[in-house]
N, C-alpha and C positions, 0 to 999 in steps of 0.2 A: 782437386785442391786439398791438400793435407794440411790440417791446422796444429798448432801446438797446443793441443788439449787433451787430457787424459780420458780414456774409452769411457770412463764410469761417468765424465761430464759430457761427453759426445751422446751417450743415452739420455741424460737429460736434455738436450738441444732436440731430439728427435720429437720431441712432443710439438716444436714449433713447426715442423716440418708441412702440417696443412696450411700455415698461415703465407707460404709463399710458393712462388715457382719454382722450379728446379734449380734453374739458374740462381735466383735470388737467395734462395735456401744455401747453395755454398756460400756466396757472399754473406750472408748472415753468419754462419758459421766463423768465417775468417775474420770478420769484424768483431766478433765477442771473442775470439783467439787474441785479436790484436790489442782489444781493449784491456783484456786480463794483463797481457805481459808488456804492455808499452809502460815505459818508465818516465817519461816526460810530460809534456803537455799533450792533452788527448785531442788534438785536432783529428780531423777526418784523414789528412795526410800521415800523421805519426801513426795512427791506428792502423792504416794499411801497412806501412813499413815494419811494424812489429809484428804483423800477422806473417809477414814472409811469403805474402801471395803475390807480391810486383813482379816474380819473375816468371809468371804466367799470365798477369791481366794487367790491364793498363790501369793507371790512378784514377782514370774517369770512371772505371767502372763502380768504384768506392762512393764516389760525389753522386753518381746518379742513384745509386741505390737509395741515398737519403732524399734525393730531388724530385725523382722522376719514377721508380720503380712503384708498381702495383702491390701494396701490401699495407694493411690497417694497423695502427699502434693499437686501438683496443682490443684487435685480436690478440695480439701478443700478451697483452695485459691479463686477458681471461684466461690464456694458457696459464700463466703464473698463478692466477687465483685458483684454478683446476688443480696445478701442483701443490698448492697449499692444503688443500683439504684434508689429505691424511693426516697433517700434523694438529688438525683441530678436533678438539672431542666433540664426538656425534650430539652429545645430551648437552651441549652448552650453546648459546647464542654465539654468531657471529660479532666479532668487534672490529670497525673499521675506523681507522682514523683518518681526520681530515686537516690540512693545513695549506698554506703558502710559503714560497721561499723563493729569494732574489738571488737570480743569477746575474753576478756584475758583468758588464763587458767592457771593452775599449777597441777602440779601432774605427777604421772609415767601413761604411756601406754594409753595418749588421742590420738584417733586415729584422723589422718588427719590435726594434728595440726603442726604448723611452726613458723618460724619468720616473723613478719610482721611490717612493719614503723607504729609506734604508733603517731597519730599526736596530741594526748592530752596531752604527756608528752614530744613531741619534742617541739625544739625551730628553731629558724632561723638559729642559729649558728651550733648547735648540734641535730642531728637526734636521735632518740632513737627507739628502737624496742623491742616488746614484742614477747612473745609467746602465740600462740592461733589460733583463728579461723577468717576469714573475710567474710563477708555476703554481696553479692550484694542483694540488696531489692527494690523492686518496689511497690510503695502503690498507692493508689488512694485518691486524694483530696475531701472530703466531705463536705459540711457546715452544720453539725448537729447541732440542735438548742441551745445546751447549750455550745456551743462554741464562741457565737456571731459572729463577722466577720471573726475571724480568722481561723474558721474551722479545721479539724483535718486530719491527714493522717492515713489510715487504710491499711496496710502492707498486699498484696495479694499474691505476687510470690518472692522466694527465690531461691539464688544459692549460694553454697560453694565455694569461690575462694583459691584455693590451689597453695602455692607458690611452687617453685621448692626448696627452702630451707627446707627441710623435717622434720629435726630435728627427723631423726631416731633413733639416738643413744640414744636420752632421752627416746623416747618412748620403746626402746626395752629393759630397765632395769626392767621393769615388768616382763619378762620371763625368767624363771631361767635357761633353756638350750641353747645351741647357735643353735640347730635345729628349736626351738620354736621362736627362735628371728630373723632368717632367713626367717621363713615362715610368720611371721607378718610382715617383711620388705617388702617381696614380695607381700602379700596381699595389703599392704598399697598403694604400689608403683600401682597396678593395679587399685585400687581404686580412685585414684586422677586423678581429671579433668585438663588437662594441659590448658583451655583455658583460655584465657585474662580475665579482668572484661569486656573490652567492649564487647568482644562476649558473654560471659553469660548476661550482659544487651541486646543485641539484641536477643536473644534468648526469654527473660521473655518480651520486648516489642512485639514480634511477636506475643505470646501468649495473653497478654492483647487485641491486636489491633484486634485479631478473636473475642475476646468474646464481644467487642463493636462493631462488626457489620459494619453497616454504618456510627455510628457517628465517628465525627473527635476528633481524641485523641492529646494532645498536652503533651509531656514529657518534666519535667522542672529536669535537672540535672546540677551539677556543671561543671567548664570547664574541669575538670578532666576525663569527660565522652564526651565531644566535639570533637570528632575525626571521622576520615573518616569511620571506621569501622562501627560505628553507625548512622552517618549521610547518608551515600550514601546506605545502604542497609536496610533503613527503610522501612515498608509497607506504601502503598500507600494514607493511612488515618490516617498517623501520621506525627506530627510536633515535633521539638525541640526546646526548649528554653532554653538560657544557657548564661553564661558570656563569653564574647570577650576579649581578649587580647589587652590591649592598643598599643602594637607594632604590631599588626596582620598586615601582607600584604594584601593590599584589591586591587582589579582590577574592572575595568568597564566591562559588559559582551562582548564577542565579536560583532563586527559588522557583519551584514548581508553580505553573501557572493555575490560577484558580479558575474551575469552570465558571464561565460567563464573564470573565474580566475581559474588560475592553481596552484597545491601546496596541501598540508594538511590543512584543515581548522582549523582555530585559535580557542584554547580554551580559551582564556580570552585578554580582551580588553587592555584600558591604566592602568599605574598603578596608583591609588588613595594614597593620604596622610594617615597615620596610624590614628586611633583614637585620639591617643595622641597628633599628630600634627593638627587635625581638631578641638580638643578641646581649642588648645593653640591661634589659630588663629582666632577662633569663635567671633563675637563681638555681635551677636542677638541670644538669647535664647528664648523658648517657657516656659511659666510657665504652669506647669500641677499639678493640684491639684490628690491625689493618698491617696488609703486608704493601709499602708503600716504596717504590723506587730500590726494589730489592731488599728492603730492611723491613724488619718488624717493629711498628710503632705503635704507642696507645694515644689515641687522641679523644676528644670531647665532643658531641653532636647531639642535635634535636632536629625533629625532623616536623615537616607540616605539609599539608597539600594545599595550593592556591591556584589562581587563575592569574597568568600575568599577560592582561589584555594587550599590552603594547606590541607584544610578540606573537603570541597565540591567542586567539580569539575564541575557540570552538571548544577548547578542553583543559582542564587544570593540568598541572605540573605538581610532582614530587620534588619538594626542596630540603636540601640537608644543608644547616649551618654547623661551621666546623670552627672549633676552638682549639689553640694550642694550650695542654696544660701547664707547659714550661712558661708561657707568656711571651715567646720568642717570637712569634710570629701572630701578625693581624689576624681577626675573625675571616673567615669566607664564607660563601655559598656556592652550592652547586644544585644543580636542577636536572631531572630528567621526564622526559614526556610519558615514561610509562609509570603511573603511580602505585604499580604494586611493586617496583623494585626495591629491593634492599639496600640500605645506607653503605654497607660494606661493597656491596658490588659497584654503586655509583663512585663510590670515591676511588675504589682502586681500579675502576675502569678508566676514570679520568686521568688518574697517575700514568696509566701507559701511555697516553697520548704522548709521553715524554720521546717514546722510542722513535717516531716518527724525526723527531728534532736529531736524533743520532744518526737515523738514517741520511737526512740532508748532511749532516757533517762529514760523515765517512764517505758519501758519495762525492763531495767536493773535494775532501783533502787527499782521498786515494783513488778515485775514479773520474776525476777531472769535469765532474759536469757543470761547471763555468768555462771549459777551455774551447768548445767547439767556436767558430769563428763562421757563420753562414750566410750569405747573402741573397738566398734563394727561401721564401716564406716556407715552402712545406719541408725544406730541410731544416729550418729551424724548427719549428714542432717535431720533428721526428730524432734530430742527432742527441741533443741533450738528454731526454728521455732514456735512451739506452744505456746511459749510466747506470740510472736506477734499475734497470733490466739487469744487468750484468750484476749489481749488487744483490738484486732477489737470487739469481742463479748461483753465485759464490754461497750465499748462506744456505740455499736448499741442498746444493751438494756437499756441503760441511755437514748438514744435516744430516744426510743420507749415509755418510761415511761414520757418524757417530752411531745411528741407528742399525747400522748393518756390523757393529762392533768392530770396525777396521781399524780403529785407533782415533785419537784427536785430529792427528795430522796437522798439530800445530807444535811447534818448536816450546818447551818447558824452559825457564828463564832459572838457572842455579840460582842469582842472586835474588830470586823473587820466588820463593818457594810456596808461597801463600796465595799465588794467582791461580784461581780455580778456573776461570772461564777467559776463553781468549778474546781479544778484540779483533774486529775486522780486519786489521792489517795483518794480523796472526793467521787468517783463515785463508786471505788472499795469498800470502806467500807460500803456506802449505798446498793450496793449489799450483802455484806456480812450479814448486819443487816436484810434485809428483808428475807434472807435464813434462818438465826437463828431464827426470828421470826416465819417463817411458821411450821419449824421441830423442835424448841424446844419449844416455847411457845403456839403453835398452831398446833401441830404436825396432820398428816393424821388420819383418823379414823384408820387404818389397825396398825397404830404405837401408838396408845392411851396408850397401857399399857406399864408403863416405864421398867417392866423387859425386854421387846423385845428390846428398842432403845436407852435407856439411857446409857447404858454402853459402846457400840461401839461408840457413839458420844464421851462420855466424854474421852474414851481411845484415840480418835483421837485427841482431844482438848489438852491433857497433852502431846500427844507425840510431836504435833508441835508447842505448846507455848513456 
């Protein structure tokens, strides 16, 4: 099976060969190629059409790849984690980014879908709910060369969060008989994972911490994941960076126990003012230059160490309160479970969490993360994350081209001469251009005859245009 991918990209795909059997690896190559070249909605059928492989294989082969083939999604994430290591400075800790995203769905028979809070459409006064899937995603932050100082988030581990609001009535309309509806409802109930988002995140962090070995890992998450489930049961080499509530109840660590003292040992010391009260009464702030979101800024900070007993009972945390010198933003507080961490590292590390939001946006807009319409639970848990894996591979391939000094491989805009860094769309178009240049304008020797290769590629292009 010949795929529409450049040789340099196939070399990158070769790292995934041990994760599959020989037939599944061929299908994986075709699916990745189809995902890159598909121009419409990325359903499994559309991806198979864009791959140009339907002249040799039945469409059911690609559906079975997601629904029944023997391969593990976590193993693919581990390969991406290993491929990203050369771009990580060996003398610095690993930075992992944790967040969740909603994939909105429509239609009948979508397995494991339910109603979820939609943060994009909701307002402070009126919440909004959408039907779909919520994915808990763990990504590794990598300073790839074409990203300047901002870096990129490469999603590597994924878990589907299933709400108790199943929406089973909506899914059952696709089945004509009452017996089929009941069987489908029973199967969906057995397939649903009833763990919370924090429990799913804890599992993902445990896997990534094992892959990191002896290296220290800092996990950056928003305040929704700063809970006792994640903080108190994390691996020994993992620290968490997150936002702290301005009204958080803080305490001093307990005083050492006096010899001969009776009673239960104290778990906390004296009550401290809240971060809001500390910021309101603070008179002297330290000026701190930072690199936030690709820009140089100067902010005002002060630091303290305290016990946030409601979330982490056994150890104090490092707290940094931030004030905007211009007064345009309200005061904010952030914390890290590593009490020795510098304020600049904590704040710059939290700002890098934004790159996972960029990964969510690019994967949805340019790789169709929300498009697959699967009715088999295992296919649901495998198909949508494939968009994130393709996103990772496009970025790693582009970084290797820049690292090999083979050019940026993205078209410069004459009308925008100040654009220094490419967008993901630029990188994706650059990959497509190189693939078509090798396979159409300069095809391999065994495909030189137009009668052998042109009809299948032309048909695939027409079907996906």
